[in-house]
C-alpha positions in Angstrom: 41.7 27.7 -50.4 40.7 31.8 -49.6 41.0 32.9 -52.9 43.8 36.2 -53.6 41.2 39.6 -55.1 42.9 41.9 -57.5 42.8 44.8 -54.4 43.0 43.7 -50.9 40.4 47.2 -50.9 37.8 46.2 -53.1 34.1 45.0 -52.5 32.9 42.8 -54.6 34.2 39.8 -55.8 34.0 39.2 -60.0 33.2 35.5 -61.1 33.5 34.2 -65.0 31.6 31.0 -65.6 32.5 28.5 -68.3 30.5 25.4 -68.8 30.0 21.8 -70.7 33.2 22.9 -72.9 32.0 19.0 -74.4 36.6 19.2 -75.2 37.9 16.2 -77.2 42.0 15.6 -77.1 41.2 15.9 -81.2 41.0 19.0 -82.4 39.5 17.7 -85.5 36.3 15.9 -83.5 32.8 18.0 -82.9 29.9 17.8 -81.2 26.7 17.7 -83.4 29.2 19.5 -86.3 29.6 21.6 -83.8 34.4 22.1 -82.9 33.8 22.3 -79.0 37.5 23.2 -78.7 37.5 25.9 -81.6 34.0 27.4 -80.4 36.1 27.3 -76.6 38.2 29.0 -77.8 36.4 31.7 -79.0 34.7 32.7 -76.1 38.2 32.4 -74.3 39.1 35.3 -77.0 36.2 37.1 -76.8 36.4 37.1 -73.3 39.5 38.1 -73.5 38.9 41.2 -75.8 36.2 42.1 -73.6 38.4 42.7 -70.6 35.9 41.7 -68.0 37.8 41.4 -64.8 36.8 38.9 -62.8 38.5 37.4 -59.3 38.3 33.7 -60.6 36.2 31.1 -62.9 34.5 28.7 -62.3 33.5 26.0 -64.9 30.8 23.5 -64.0 31.3 20.3 -65.8 31.5 18.6 -68.4 34.5 19.7 -69.8 35.4 16.2 -71.5 33.4 15.2 -73.9 36.0 12.2 -74.9 37.5 12.0 -71.4 41.0 12.2 -72.3 43.4 13.6 -70.4 44.3 15.5 -73.5 40.7 17.3 -73.2 41.7 18.5 -69.9 44.7 19.2 -71.2 43.4 21.6 -73.4 41.0 23.1 -71.8 44.7 23.8 -69.5 46.1 25.6 -72.3 42.3 27.1 -72.9 42.3 29.6 -70.3 46.2 30.7 -70.0 45.0 32.9 -71.0 43.2 34.3 -68.8 45.8 34.1 -66.6 43.3 34.7 -63.0 42.6 30.7 -60.6 39.9 28.0 -62.4 37.6 26.2 -59.8 36.6 23.6 -61.7 33.6 20.7 -60.7 32.7 16.9 -62.9 30.1 16.9 -64.9 28.3 13.6 -65.9 30.1 13.9 -69.1 32.9 14.1 -67.5 36.3 11.3 -66.4 38.0 11.6 -62.8 40.4 10.0 -63.1 41.5 12.0 -66.1 40.8 15.6 -64.9 43.2 14.7 -61.4 45.8 13.7 -63.8 45.8 17.1 -65.3 47.7 18.0 -61.8 49.9 19.8 -60.8 48.4 22.9 -62.5 49.4 26.8 -60.3 45.9 28.2 -62.4 42.9 24.7 -62.3 42.1 24.2 -58.8 39.9 21.6 -57.3 38.1 23.1 -53.6 35.5 21.7 -52.6 35.6 25.0 -50.5 36.3 28.5 -51.1 36.4 31.8 -49.3 35.8 34.4 -52.0 37.0 37.7 -50.2 36.0 39.4 -46.7 31.7 38.9 -47.4 31.4 35.2 -49.4 32.0 32.0 -49.5 32.0 29.8 -52.4 31.2 25.2 -52.5 31.5 22.8 -54.8 29.9 19.9 -55.0 30.3 17.1 -57.2 26.6 15.5 -58.3 27.8 13.2 -60.7 26.4 9.9 -61.4 29.2 7.6 -63.4 27.3 6.2 -66.5 24.0 7.9 -66.5 23.2 11.8 -67.3 21.4 12.6 -64.3 23.0 13.4 -60.8 23.0 12.9 -57.4 23.8 14.4 -54.0 25.5 11.5 -52.0 25.6 12.1 -48.4 29.6 13.3 -47.9 28.6 16.1 -50.5 25.3 16.8 -48.5 26.9 16.9 -45.5 30.0 19.3 -46.9 27.2 21.4 -48.2 25.5 21.6 -44.4 28.6 22.2 -42.9 30.1 24.7 -44.9 26.5 26.6 -44.3 26.2 25.8 -40.8 29.8 26.8 -40.0 30.3 30.3 -42.1 26.6 31.3 -41.6 28.1 35.3 -41.2 29.3 35.1 -45.4 27.0 35.2 -48.0 26.8 31.8 -49.9 26.8 30.8 -53.3 26.6 26.9 -54.5 27.6 25.7 -57.5 27.6 22.1 -59.1 26.8 20.6 -62.7 23.4 19.3 -62.5 19.9 21.7 -62.4 18.2 21.1 -59.6 14.7 23.0 -60.1 13.0 21.9 -63.8 14.9 23.6 -66.4 10.5 22.4 -68.3 11.5 20.4 -70.9 10.3 17.4 -70.6 13.7 15.3 -72.0 16.5 17.2 -69.9 14.5 17.4 -66.2 15.0 12.9 -67.0 18.3 13.9 -65.9 17.7 16.6 -63.4 20.0 16.1 -60.0 18.0 13.5 -58.0 17.5 14.2 -54.2 16.7 17.6 -54.9 13.8 17.5 -52.3 16.9 17.8 -50.2 19.2 19.2 -51.4 16.9 22.5 -51.3 15.8 21.0 -48.4 18.9 21.7 -46.4 19.6 24.9 -48.4 16.9 26.7 -46.5 17.5 26.3 -43.0 20.2 29.0 -44.3 19.0 31.9 -45.4 23.0 33.2 -46.1 22.8 31.2 -49.3 22.0 33.4 -51.8 22.8 31.5 -55.3 23.0 27.9 -57.0 25.0 27.5 -60.1 25.1 25.3 -62.6 25.2 23.9 -66.2 24.4 20.9 -67.3 21.1 22.5 -69.1 23.0 23.6 -71.8 21.0 27.3 -72.0 20.2 30.5 -69.4 18.1 29.7 -66.3 17.2 32.5 -64.0 14.9 32.5 -61.5 14.2 32.8 -57.4 13.0 30.3 -55.5 12.4 29.8 -51.9 14.6 33.8 -51.9 17.4 32.0 -53.3 18.5 32.8 -56.8 19.2 30.2 -59.8 21.2 30.5 -62.5 22.1 28.2 -65.2 24.7 28.7 -68.2 24.6 28.6 -72.1 27.4 26.3 -73.1 30.5 26.9 -75.2 29.5 25.0 -77.7 25.8 23.7 -78.5 23.6 25.4 -77.4 19.5 23.2 -76.1 16.5 25.5 -77.5 14.3 26.1 -74.0 10.8 24.6 -72.6 10.9 22.2 -76.0 9.6 18.2 -74.5 12.0 16.3 -77.1 15.4 17.0 -77.6 15.7 20.5 -80.0 19.1 22.3 -80.6 18.9 26.4 -80.5 20.3 28.4 -82.5 21.9 31.4 -80.7 25.7 31.2 -79.7 27.8 29.3 -77.7 27.9 31.8 -73.9 29.5 32.5 -71.7 28.2 34.5 -67.5 29.3 36.8 -66.3 28.8 37.6 -62.2 29.3 40.2 -59.1 28.9 39.7 -55.5 28.8 42.3 -53.4 29.2 42.8 -50.4 25.6 43.4 -49.0 24.6 39.8 -50.7 23.0 40.5 -54.1 24.4 39.4 -57.1 24.7 41.2 -60.1 25.2 38.6 -63.7 24.6 38.2 -67.0 25.0 36.1 -69.8 27.3 36.9 -72.9 27.1 35.0 -76.3 29.5 35.2 -79.5 27.8 36.7 -82.5 25.5 35.4 -84.0 25.6 33.0 -87.3 28.7 30.9 -85.1 28.8 27.4 -84.3 25.8 25.7 -86.0 25.1 22.8 -85.3 23.5 19.8 -86.8 19.7 20.8 -86.4 18.2 17.2 -87.5 19.9 15.2 -85.1 18.2 13.1 -82.8 19.9 13.4 -79.4 23.5 13.0 -78.6 
């Protein structure tokens, strides 16, 4: 697929990352005392109010918490006011049959490869292992990655997946890392056009350089995990999102934005979820 741009003459691509919404079909249900539907809507409203002029939304998994068609429909209804196309992929909490059930939809796409203007491509990978929280890229996903990187060596590449592929420096989260991350990184090492890997899953900000590739993770629109914590722990920072601008020279400008402090605080006595 080729993404329609805001202007035929623009030199950069702007993306909005929304991740780990953990939605329920019911408007009353909560995750760790946070009403995920309300926090998601608050993020959408904040983005709309800010007026960020983006080309597409990227949603990097854990869209649903209860695996229902209703939860995915809530996501679809929520992003409708943002109008731009959305590309989503599954996380460990997602139910792919329920995700598929909301199609056809004029705003949501499940393409695994998108051409972003003249200078960029985006590869979306499925790292879900059904029934467990950790990730793995099966052979077909590794082959897809290698094929698209080899096919478009003249384009800067953005790789998306749900699970983190480097350590989050939190023992409990790193149990649920992408298990075959070494294979993943061996492929990336052969293609210098790869500029960034973007994920969700860890409910916190991450921005590191690994072998000249920028690795980015983004806060959840609901509950936040406390960074550098060996045991399960929740953070006091509010829900957030990430804005990215992909420039023609392969550089990336990005920032994480959040709701105002004190909003949607979780149950800090929780020992897990």
